[in-house]
C-alpha positions in Angstrom: 0.0 0.0 0.0 3.0 2.3 0.4 3.0 3.4 -3.3 -0.7 4.2 -3.1 -0.1 6.4 -0.1 2.9 8.0 -1.8 0.7 8.7 -4.9 -1.2 11.3 -2.8 1.4 13.6 -4.2 3.7 12.7 -7.1 6.2 14.4 -9.4 5.3 13.8 -13.1 7.5 11.8 -15.4 9.2 14.5 -17.6 11.4 13.7 -20.6 15.0 15.0 -20.2 14.2 16.2 -16.6 13.3 13.4 -14.2 16.4 11.4 -14.5 18.0 9.6 -11.5 20.0 12.7 -10.5 16.9 14.9 -10.5 15.0 12.2 -8.4 17.8 12.0 -5.8 17.7 15.8 -5.5 13.9 15.8 -5.1 13.9 13.0 -2.6 16.1 15.2 -0.3 13.1 17.6 -0.1 10.3 15.0 0.4 10.5 11.6 1.9 6.9 10.7 1.0 6.1 11.9 -2.6 6.1 9.4 -5.4 8.8 10.0 -8.0 8.7 8.8 -11.6 11.4 8.1 -14.2 11.4 9.7 -17.5 9.4 7.7 -20.0 11.5 4.7 -21.2 10.3 3.1 -24.4 9.7 -0.7 -24.4 11.6 -1.1 -27.7 14.6 0.6 -26.2 14.7 -1.8 -23.3 13.8 -5.0 -25.2 15.5 -4.5 -28.5 17.9 -1.6 -27.9 19.8 -2.9 -24.8 19.0 0.4 -22.9 18.5 -1.3 -19.5 20.8 1.4 -18.0 17.9 3.8 -18.3 16.3 1.9 -15.5 19.2 2.6 -13.0 18.2 4.3 -9.8 19.6 4.7 -6.2 17.8 2.9 -3.4 17.5 6.4 -1.8 15.1 7.5 -4.5 12.3 5.1 -3.3 9.4 5.3 -3.6 10.1 5.5 -7.3 8.0 4.3 -10.3 9.0 3.6 -13.9 7.0 4.9 -16.9 7.0 2.8 -20.1 6.0 3.9 -23.6 4.9 1.3 -26.1 1.9 -0.3 -27.8 2.9 -3.9 -28.3 1.6 -6.1 -25.5 4.4 -8.7 -25.8 7.1 -6.1 -25.9 5.6 -4.2 -22.9 5.4 -7.5 -21.0 9.1 -8.1 -21.7 10.0 -4.6 -20.6 7.9 -4.9 -17.5 9.9 -8.0 -16.5 13.1 -6.0 -16.9 11.7 -3.2 -14.7 10.6 -5.6 -12.0 14.0 -7.3 -12.0 15.5 -3.9 -11.4 13.4 -3.4 -8.3 10.5 -1.2 -9.5 7.1 -1.9 -7.8 5.1 0.3 -10.1 5.1 0.2 -13.9 3.2 3.0 -15.5 2.0 3.0 -19.1 2.2 6.3 -20.9 -1.1 7.1 -22.7 -0.7 10.8 -22.5 2.5 12.0 -24.3 1.7 14.0 -27.4 5.2 14.2 -29.0 5.8 13.3 -32.6 8.4 10.7 -31.8 5.9 9.0 -29.6 3.1 9.1 -32.2 5.4 7.6 -34.8 5.9 4.6 -32.5 2.1 4.4 -32.0 2.1 5.0 -28.3 1.5 7.9 -25.9 -1.7 9.9 -26.3 -2.6 8.4 -29.6 -3.5 5.2 -27.7 -6.6 7.1 -26.3 -8.1 6.2 -29.7 -7.7 2.4 -29.1 -8.8 1.6 -25.5 -9.0 -2.1 -26.4 -5.4 -2.2 -27.3 -4.5 -0.4 -24.0 -6.5 -3.0 -22.1 -4.5 -5.7 -23.9 -1.2 -4.0 -23.0 -2.0 -3.6 -19.3 -3.2 -7.2 -19.1 0.1 -8.4 -20.6 2.1 -6.1 -18.3 0.2 -7.4 -15.3 0.9 -11.0 -16.2 4.6 -10.1 -16.3 4.6 -7.9 -13.2 4.9 -10.5 -10.6 3.0 -8.5 -8.0 4.2 -5.1 -9.0 1.4 -2.7 -9.8 0.6 -1.6 -13.3 -0.8 1.9 -13.6 -1.8 4.2 -16.5 -1.3 7.9 -17.2 -3.7 9.3 -19.8 -5.3 12.5 -21.2 -9.0 13.3 -21.2 -9.0 12.7 -24.9 -7.3 13.5 -28.2 -8.1 15.6 -31.3 -11.8 15.7 -32.0 -12.8 13.2 -29.4 -15.5 14.3 -26.9 -13.8 13.8 -23.5 -17.0 13.3 -21.6 -17.8 10.3 -23.9 -14.4 8.7 -24.4 -12.8 9.1 -20.9 -15.4 7.1 -19.0 -15.1 4.3 -21.7 -11.4 4.4 -21.5 -11.3 4.2 -17.7 -13.9 1.4 -17.8 -11.8 -0.6 -20.2 -8.6 -0.3 -18.2 -10.4 -0.9 -14.9 -11.9 -4.1 -16.3 -8.3 -5.1 -17.3 -7.3 -4.8 -13.7 -5.9 -1.3 -13.4 -6.6 0.1 -9.9 -4.7 3.4 -10.1 -4.5 6.0 -12.9 -3.4 9.6 -13.4 -5.4 11.8 -15.6 -3.9 14.9 -17.3 -6.9 17.2 -17.4 -6.3 18.4 -21.0 -7.0 17.0 -24.4 -3.9 16.3 -26.6 -4.0 17.7 -30.1 -1.8 15.4 -32.1 -1.8 17.6 -35.2 -1.0 21.3 -35.1 0.3 21.7 -31.6 3.8 21.1 -30.3 4.4 19.0 -27.2 5.0 22.3 -25.3 1.8 23.8 -26.6 0.0 20.6 -25.6 0.9 21.3 -22.0 -0.4 24.8 -22.1 -3.0 25.5 -24.9 -5.9 22.9 -24.6 -8.1 24.1 -21.7 -8.0 22.3 -18.4 -11.2 20.4 -17.4 -10.9 19.6 -13.7 -14.7 19.1 -13.3 -14.6 16.2 -15.8 -11.8 14.5 -13.9 -13.6 15.0 -10.6 -16.7 13.4 -12.2 -14.5 10.4 -13.2 -13.6 10.0 -9.6 -17.3 9.9 -8.7 -18.0 7.5 -11.5 -15.1 5.1 -10.6 -15.0 5.3 -6.8 -13.0 2.1 -6.5 -10.1 3.5 -8.6 -7.3 5.6 -7.1 -7.3 8.6 -9.4 -4.7 11.3 -9.5 -5.2 14.6 -11.3 -2.4 16.3 -13.3 -2.1 19.5 -15.3 -1.7 23.1 -14.3 -1.3 22.4 -10.6 1.6 24.5 -9.3 1.3 24.8 -5.5 0.6 22.7 -2.4 -2.5 24.8 -1.7 -3.8 23.9 -5.2 -2.9 20.3 -4.5 -4.8 20.4 -1.2 -7.8 21.8 -3.0 -7.9 18.9 -5.5 -7.7 16.4 -2.7 -10.5 18.2 -0.9 -12.5 18.0 -4.1 -12.3 14.2 -3.8 -9.3 13.2 -5.8 -7.1 10.5 -4.3 -3.8 12.1 -5.6 -2.3 15.0 -7.3 0.6 14.9 -9.8 2.7 18.1 -10.2 5.0 18.5 -13.2 6.8 21.7 -14.2 6.3 23.6 -10.9 8.0 20.8 -9.0 11.0 21.0 -11.4 11.3 24.8 -11.7 10.5 25.6 -8.1 11.3 22.4 -6.2 11.8 23.8 -2.8 8.5 25.7 -3.0 6.6 22.5 -3.8 8.5 19.7 -2.2 10.0 21.1 1.0 6.6 21.5 2.6 5.0 18.5 1.0 5.5 15.9 3.8 3.9 18.2 6.3 1.2 19.8 4.2 0.0 16.8 2.2 1.1 13.8 4.2 0.7 15.2 7.7 4.2 14.5 8.9 6.1 16.7 11.2 8.1 19.4 9.2 11.6 18.3 8.5 13.1 21.7 9.3 15.4 21.3 6.3 16.0 24.4 4.3 16.9 24.9 0.6 20.5 25.6 1.8 20.5 22.3 3.6 19.4 20.5 0.5 22.1 22.1 -1.6 24.8 21.0 0.9 23.3 17.5 1.1 24.0 17.2 -2.7 27.7 17.8 -2.3 28.6 14.1 -1.5 26.3 13.0 -4.4 28.1 15.3 -6.9 31.4 14.0 -5.6 30.4 10.4 -6.1 29.0 11.1 -9.5 32.3 12.6 -10.6 34.2 9.7 -9.1 32.1 7.4 -11.4 33.2 9.5 -14.5 30.2 11.8 -14.6 30.0 15.5 -15.1 29.0 18.2 -12.6 26.4 19.5 -15.1 24.6 16.2 -15.1 23.5 16.9 -11.5 23.6 20.7 -11.2 21.3 21.4 -14.2 18.4 20.0 -12.1 19.3 22.3 -9.1 18.9 25.7 -10.9 15.4 26.4 -9.6 16.2 25.6 -5.9 16.0 29.2 -4.9 13.4 30.3 -7.4 11.8 33.6 -6.4 14.2 34.3 -3.6 17.0 36.8 -3.2 20.2 35.6 -4.8 18.3 33.1 -7.1 19.7 34.7 -10.3 23.3 34.7 -9.1 22.8 31.0 -7.9 21.7 30.0 -11.4 24.4 32.0 -13.1 27.3 30.5 -11.1 26.0 27.0 -11.6 25.2 27.4 -15.3 28.5 29.2 -16.3 30.7 27.0 -14.1 29.4 23.6 -14.9 31.2 23.4 -18.2 34.6 24.4 -16.8 37.2 21.6 -17.0 38.0 20.0 -13.7 35.1 21.6 -11.8 33.9 19.8 -8.7 31.4 20.0 -5.9 32.9 23.3 -4.8 30.9 24.9 -7.7 27.7 24.3 -5.6 29.3 26.0 -2.6 30.4 28.9 -4.7 26.8 29.3 -6.0 25.4 28.9 -2.5 27.5 31.8 -1.3 25.4 34.0 -3.6 22.2 33.3 -1.7 21.7 35.0 1.7 21.0 32.2 4.2 18.9 34.2 6.7 16.6 35.3 3.9 16.3 31.9 2.5 15.3 30.2 5.8 12.3 28.0 5.4 
């Protein structure tokens, strides 16, 4: 049940962003929130030998993996690889609107074929060995009428055994809008998602899309949703969203940890990553928003951005950037 509890607040899977370094950083701010990998495609795992994309640190738990694909057998094989790596939740992407996703016939385009999605999740469950298979979807795509297609879609995946799903409360327009526009242009329809929770009371449903603060997350939970998934706000203003999450959303005693504490706690991690042949930039690029909206934030970002490409740079770069941020003003 631990993952279901953690799903009360989750950080969305985001391509090029929620890699293992980002997740380690986010975990320092919230012990409770559920974290997701970037989407990993089943073909890359099964045919492309890209199992390294599944790597994670034990400290990141609770962490779930998101798969992209549309072939039941291939998704089953990918699920087996994920379970072998220690994942206890495998999430199927039925929401990503990007061109490269469509060309592989997966992501949001699968909203048009709920029967195929049901076949996919059944195959994944057969391979999951007790791990949970979940789905992340949109309310519809293109000219679909969300109030008609979304209940049918949820009914099909529920009948296939899915007990937990996340709904991005926007349509995806597969032609004419870029992935970025698909996150901003189609109007949000929170009432429809709330209606789905009433229609499927036995399902654990999380809402995603446009939610940027813990107060907004609390309002969604008060409206009856089981969980809230936050995306870009958790990445661009991580301290704002995640430092208070355990107390505000999960009812735990405040950790007392400040954004400065989090930055310092990253120093050994940066050092270890360098010792393994990595680059400072791999880690620090995810830390740029740590002091968003606070005095010294611009200087913090500048020092990290400009210094990360210097040859031989190490963890001291984070300390140099930290010196730009007044600690008393940044106290939580």
